[in-house]
C-alpha positions as CSV (number, residue, x, y, z in Angstrom):
1,M,17.1,-3.1,-4.6
2,P,16.3,-1.5,-7.8
3,N,13.3,0.4,-9.1
4,L,10.5,-2.1,-10.4
5,A,8.8,-1.8,-13.4
6,P,6.5,-1.8,-15.8
7,V,3.6,-2.7,-12.8
8,H,0.8,-5.2,-12.9
9,A,-1.3,-4.3,-10.0
10,G,-3.8,-6.9,-8.9
11,L,-6.4,-5.4,-6.5
12,L,-7.6,-9.0,-3.6
13,R,-11.0,-9.4,-1.7
14,E,-10.2,-9.2,1.6
15,T,-9.9,-13.2,3.9
16,I,-10.6,-12.1,7.0
17,P,-13.9,-12.4,8.6
18,G,-15.9,-8.9,9.2
19,E,-13.8,-7.1,6.5
20,R,-16.2,-5.2,4.3
21,R,-13.7,-2.8,3.2
22,V,-11.5,-2.9,-0.2
23,A,-9.0,-1.1,-0.6
24,L,-9.5,0.7,-4.6
25,T,-12.6,1.6,-5.8
26,P,-13.3,1.6,-9.7
27,E,-13.4,5.4,-9.1
28,D,-10.0,5.6,-8.7
29,I,-9.1,2.8,-10.3
30,G,-10.2,5.0,-13.5
31,H,-7.6,7.3,-12.6
32,L,-4.6,4.7,-12.1
33,S,-5.4,3.1,-15.6
34,A,-3.9,5.6,-18.0
35,R,-0.5,4.4,-16.6
36,L,-0.9,1.2,-14.9
37,S,-2.0,-2.0,-16.3
38,I,-4.2,-3.5,-12.9
39,R,-6.3,-6.9,-12.6
40,F,-9.0,-6.9,-9.8
41,E,-10.1,-10.1,-8.0
42,H,-13.8,-11.6,-8.9
43,G,-16.4,-9.9,-6.2
44,C,-13.9,-7.7,-4.1
45,G,-15.6,-4.6,-3.9
46,A,-19.3,-6.0,-3.3
47,A,-19.6,-5.9,0.3
48,A,-18.5,-2.5,0.4
49,G,-21.5,-1.5,-2.6
50,Y,-18.8,-2.0,-5.6
51,E,-19.7,-4.3,-8.1
52,D,-17.3,-6.5,-10.8
53,E,-19.4,-4.4,-14.0
54,A,-17.5,-1.0,-12.6
55,Y,-14.4,-1.9,-12.0
56,V,-14.6,-3.2,-15.9
57,A,-15.7,0.0,-17.0
58,A,-12.8,1.5,-15.4
59,G,-10.6,-0.6,-16.4
60,A,-9.6,-2.8,-14.8
61,R,-9.7,-7.1,-16.0
62,P,-11.2,-9.3,-13.9
63,A,-9.4,-12.2,-12.6
64,S,-9.4,-15.6,-10.1
65,R,-6.9,-14.9,-7.3
66,E,-4.5,-17.7,-9.1
67,T,-4.1,-15.6,-11.8
68,I,-3.3,-12.4,-10.5
69,A,-0.8,-13.9,-8.0
70,R,0.8,-15.5,-10.9
71,E,0.6,-12.9,-13.3
72,C,0.9,-9.2,-11.5
73,N,4.3,-8.4,-9.0
74,L,2.6,-5.4,-7.3
75,F,-0.6,-6.1,-5.2
76,V,-3.7,-4.2,-2.6
77,S,-5.4,-5.5,-0.2
78,I,-6.5,-3.5,3.2
79,R,-5.0,-5.8,5.3
80,K,-1.8,-8.0,4.6
81,P,-3.3,-11.1,3.0
82,L,-2.6,-14.0,4.6
83,D,-1.5,-15.8,1.9
84,A,0.8,-13.6,0.8
85,R,4.2,-16.2,1.4
86,S,2.7,-18.7,-1.4
87,F,3.1,-15.6,-4.3
88,A,5.2,-15.8,-6.6
89,G,8.4,-14.2,-7.1
90,S,9.4,-10.4,-5.3
91,P,6.2,-9.2,-4.9
92,T,5.0,-6.0,-3.8
93,F,2.1,-5.6,-1.0
94,I,0.3,-2.7,-0.2
95,F,-1.6,-2.9,2.9
96,L,-2.6,-1.9,6.3
97,G,-0.8,-3.8,8.6
98,S,-1.2,-4.9,12.1
99,P,1.2,-3.8,15.2
100,L,1.8,-7.1,15.0
101,D,2.6,-8.6,11.5
102,A,6.8,-7.5,12.8
103,D,5.9,-10.8,14.9
104,E,5.2,-12.7,11.6
105,P,8.0,-14.7,9.2
106,A,9.0,-12.9,7.3
107,S,7.3,-12.6,3.8
108,R,9.3,-12.7,0.4
109,G,9.0,-9.4,-1.5
110,L,8.8,-5.9,-0.1
111,M,5.7,-4.8,2.0
112,L,4.6,-0.9,1.7
113,D,2.6,-1.2,4.8
114,L,0.9,1.9,5.1
115,A,0.6,2.6,9.1
116,R,4.2,3.6,8.5
117,L,3.5,6.6,7.4
118,E,0.9,7.8,10.2
119,G,1.9,10.8,11.4
120,V,4.5,11.5,8.9
121,A,4.3,15.1,8.0
122,D,3.6,15.3,4.1
123,A,1.6,12.3,3.9
124,G,-1.6,14.0,4.1
125,S,-4.5,11.6,2.5
126,M,-2.1,9.0,2.1
127,D,-2.3,8.7,6.0
128,V,-5.3,5.8,5.5
129,A,-4.1,5.0,9.0
130,T,-5.0,7.8,10.5
131,R,-8.5,8.4,8.5
132,Q,-9.6,4.6,8.8
133,A,-8.8,4.9,13.2
134,T,-11.3,8.0,13.2
135,I,-13.8,5.9,10.7
136,C,-12.7,3.8,14.3
137,G,-13.3,6.3,16.7
138,H,-16.7,7.0,15.5
139,A,-18.1,3.6,14.9
140,A,-16.9,2.6,18.0
141,V,-19.1,5.0,20.3
142,L,-22.0,3.9,18.0
143,E,-21.4,0.2,19.3
144,G,-21.3,1.3,23.2
145,A,-24.2,2.8,22.8
146,R,-25.6,-0.4,21.1
147,Q,-24.2,-3.0,23.8
148,L,-25.5,-0.3,26.5
149,G,-29.1,-1.0,25.1
150,V,-29.4,3.5,24.3
151,G,-30.0,6.1,21.9
152,H,-29.7,9.2,20.8
153,P,-28.9,11.3,23.2
154,M,-27.0,8.5,25.4
155,L,-29.4,9.0,28.5
156,V,-29.9,6.5,30.9
157,M,-33.0,6.1,33.5
158,D,-32.4,5.7,36.9
159,G,-36.0,5.7,38.3
160,A,-37.3,8.8,36.7
161,L,-34.4,10.7,36.2
162,A,-32.8,9.9,33.1
163,R,-29.0,11.5,33.1
164,P,-26.8,10.5,30.7
165,V,-23.9,8.1,29.9
166,K,-20.4,9.0,31.2
167,M,-17.7,8.1,28.9
168,A,-13.7,8.2,28.7
169,A,-11.6,7.7,26.1
170,L,-7.7,6.3,26.8
171,G,-5.5,7.5,24.4
172,T,-5.0,10.8,22.6
173,G,-4.8,9.1,18.9
174,A,-7.4,9.8,15.7
175,A,-9.7,7.0,17.5
176,A,-9.9,8.4,21.2
177,L,-10.2,12.0,19.7
178,Q,-13.2,10.9,16.7
179,A,-14.9,8.7,20.1
180,I,-14.5,11.7,22.3
181,A,-16.5,14.1,19.2
182,T,-18.7,11.4,18.7
183,A,-19.9,10.5,22.0
184,R,-20.4,14.4,22.7
185,R,-22.4,14.7,19.7
186,L,-24.8,12.0,21.4
187,G,-25.2,13.3,24.5
188,A,-22.7,12.1,27.0
189,Q,-20.3,13.2,29.7
190,T,-17.0,12.9,28.2
191,Y,-13.9,12.5,29.9
192,L,-10.3,11.6,28.5
193,F,-7.5,9.8,30.8
194,S,-3.4,10.8,29.5
195,V,-0.9,12.3,30.9
196,T,0.5,15.9,29.6
197,D,-0.3,19.5,28.8
198,N,-1.3,19.3,25.5
199,D,-3.4,16.0,25.6
200,R,-5.5,18.2,28.5
201,K,-6.1,20.8,25.7
202,R,-7.4,18.2,22.9
203,A,-9.3,17.3,25.8
204,E,-11.3,21.1,26.0
205,A,-11.2,21.6,22.4
206,L,-13.4,18.8,22.6
207,G,-15.7,19.7,25.4
208,A,-14.5,16.5,27.4
209,K,-13.1,16.6,31.0
210,F,-9.2,15.8,31.2
211,V,-8.3,13.4,34.1
212,A,-4.6,13.2,34.8
213,I,-3.6,9.4,35.2
214,D,-0.3,10.5,37.0
215,S,0.9,13.8,37.5
216,A,4.5,13.0,37.6
217,L,4.0,11.8,34.8
218,E,4.1,15.2,33.0
219,R,7.1,16.1,34.2
220,A,8.7,13.0,32.6
221,S,10.7,14.4,29.9
222,A,9.5,11.9,27.7
223,V,6.1,10.4,27.3
224,T,5.4,6.9,26.1
225,A,1.9,4.3,26.4
226,D,4.3,1.4,28.1
227,I,5.0,3.6,31.8
228,L,1.3,4.9,31.5
229,V,1.2,1.0,33.1
230,A,2.4,0.2,36.6
231,A,2.4,3.3,38.5
232,S,-0.7,4.4,37.2
233,R,-2.7,1.1,36.9
234,K,-4.3,1.4,40.1
235,Q,-5.1,5.0,40.1
236,L,-7.1,4.1,36.8
237,A,-8.7,1.6,38.1
238,G,-10.9,3.7,40.8
239,Q,-11.4,6.7,37.8
240,L,-12.8,4.2,35.6
241,R,-15.1,2.5,38.0
242,E,-17.5,5.3,37.7
243,M,-17.8,5.3,33.4
244,Q,-19.9,3.5,31.1
245,L,-18.1,3.3,28.6
246,I,-14.7,2.9,27.7
247,V,-13.0,3.7,24.3
248,S,-9.4,2.6,24.7
249,S,-6.4,3.1,21.9
250,V,-3.7,3.0,23.5
251,G,-1.0,1.9,21.4
252,G,2.5,0.4,22.8
253,S,6.5,1.3,21.7
254,T,7.1,-2.1,21.2
255,G,3.9,-3.0,18.9
256,R,2.3,-4.3,21.8
257,A,-0.1,-2.5,23.8
258,P,-0.1,-2.2,27.4
259,V,-2.5,-3.9,30.0
260,L,-4.5,-0.4,31.3
261,I,-7.6,-2.6,32.9
262,D,-6.9,-5.5,34.2
263,D,-9.1,-8.1,36.3
264,A,-8.5,-6.0,39.8
265,S,-10.1,-2.9,37.5
266,L,-13.1,-5.2,36.2
267,S,-13.8,-6.5,39.2
268,L,-14.1,-2.3,40.2
269,M,-16.8,-1.4,37.8
270,T,-20.5,-2.0,37.5
271,A,-22.1,-4.7,35.6
272,G,-23.3,-3.1,32.1
273,T,-20.2,-1.2,31.6
274,V,-18.7,-1.8,27.9
275,I,-15.3,-1.5,26.6
276,I,-14.6,-1.1,23.7
277,D,-11.0,-2.2,22.7
278,L,-9.7,-0.9,20.0
279,E,-6.1,-2.3,20.4
280,A,-7.5,-5.6,20.6
281,A,-5.0,-6.4,17.3
282,A,-2.3,-5.8,19.6
283,G,-2.7,-7.6,22.5
284,G,-5.4,-5.1,24.1
285,N,-5.2,-2.8,26.6
286,C,-7.6,-4.7,29.2
287,T,-6.1,-8.3,30.2
288,I,-9.7,-10.3,28.9
289,T,-9.5,-8.7,25.1
290,K,-10.2,-11.4,22.8
291,V,-9.7,-10.4,19.1
292,D,-12.7,-9.9,17.7
293,E,-14.6,-11.6,20.3
294,I,-17.1,-10.3,22.7
295,V,-16.5,-11.6,26.3
296,A,-18.7,-11.2,29.5
297,H,-16.8,-10.6,33.1
298,N,-19.2,-10.0,35.8
299,G,-21.6,-8.0,33.8
300,V,-18.7,-5.8,31.8
301,I,-18.4,-6.2,28.4
302,I,-15.4,-6.0,26.3
303,L,-15.5,-6.0,23.0
304,G,-12.2,-6.8,20.6
305,T,-13.5,-6.0,17.4
306,T,-10.9,-5.1,14.8
307,T,-13.2,-4.3,11.7
308,L,-14.7,-1.4,13.0
309,A,-13.6,0.3,10.1
310,S,-16.1,-1.6,8.0
311,A,-18.8,-0.5,10.0
312,D,-19.5,1.8,7.0
313,A,-17.7,-0.2,4.8
314,H,-18.6,2.2,1.0
315,Q,-17.0,5.5,3.1
316,S,-14.3,3.8,4.6
317,S,-13.3,2.6,1.5
318,L,-13.5,5.5,-0.5
319,L,-11.2,7.2,2.3
320,F,-8.6,4.0,2.0
321,S,-8.9,4.0,-1.7
322,E,-8.1,7.3,-2.1
323,G,-5.0,7.3,0.2
324,V,-3.5,4.3,-1.9
325,R,-3.9,5.9,-5.7
326,K,-2.4,9.0,-3.9
327,L,0.3,6.9,-3.2
328,L,1.0,4.6,-6.8
329,E,1.3,8.0,-8.5
330,R,3.9,9.2,-6.3
331,L,5.7,6.1,-6.9
332,T,4.8,5.2,-10.2
333,T,6.4,7.0,-13.5
334,P,3.6,8.3,-16.3
335,D,4.4,5.2,-18.1
336,G,3.4,2.7,-14.8
337,R,7.1,1.8,-13.4
338,L,7.5,2.0,-10.3
339,Q,10.1,3.9,-8.6
340,F,11.7,5.2,-5.0
341,D,12.6,8.3,-4.3
342,L,15.4,7.8,-1.5
343,K,15.5,11.7,-1.2
344,D,11.9,11.4,0.1
345,Q,11.1,11.3,3.6
346,L,7.6,9.3,3.3
347,T,9.0,6.8,0.5
348,R,12.0,6.5,2.8
349,H,9.1,6.1,5.9
350,L,7.4,3.4,3.6
351,I,9.5,1.0,2.9
352,G,11.4,0.9,5.9
353,E,14.9,1.6,7.2
354,R,16.2,-1.6,6.1
355,F,15.2,-1.5,2.4
356,A,16.1,1.8,1.9
357,G,19.3,1.0,2.8
358,V,20.0,-1.4,0.0
359,S,18.3,0.9,-2.2
360,A,20.6,2.6,-1.7
361,A,23.2,0.5,-2.4
362,S,22.0,-0.1,-5.3
């Protein structure tokens, strides 16, 4: 795969319902316009508080989606465009993918999925997946409090007695940890459900109580999300029945999330319990989660929303855009040519081994 040049970048408007973020802000376009020719789709940033006039002032040119698809060779968006297969030529797309994007038919061109940079040591602010997950963890607790009908602090009334909400986080990624931190600030009693001593340390550092899913798993040589499932689901059900708010964000090694909360688990929970399933796009940690829907089951509410990061679209877009700008600065020359340094670990992660092998052979 030879280096591509020169770059004609197109900023796309999001088409997923409820997605209000924009992948590049006018400020970051201002930094990039000296090296890149950039077109933006009309209204792409309006829902996040960025008007077309600001993009024009930053050096970008407005255009229709059809014109951008025809005249640009690199496209930037929050989500993978639903119409990516219809873009002409061999385009390059930059976006934050879903765990199940790999299940979709292959699209023409190069897919630079920012999710591949999650946890990469050299990524810094280019690790937009971790940053957006952090926002989702915060927003999940706020939405959970809204669904529970409690405010600040997170207290429920039991007759004349006020007691704190019990909140559980499943998983130890950025979303789960931020959910615990947010719930703690709001006055909830917080619990982290996981398996290893490192997870215990994270929980205690945040002031949460650590609950081991299965102590035997701590001795396993390699612990993955998948082995939480069969042996530990029954144990988990008994422990979760006391919780009023559950934020679940356990990914699977195959891209599909493991089911940790099944019908039997749900039947044990108290009516009014709220589950925020942040793995909805990957199939869900709860057996009846539905993408971007609210499901009620015997009084238990399960939210499968995938647009929590859009709750504060302006701030989310700022963080996303900073990462994209720095990535484009890293991948392009000062005269606006796209090049891939295959000695760079971050670049190899981003383009994937399949494309890296083609590049090395070119």
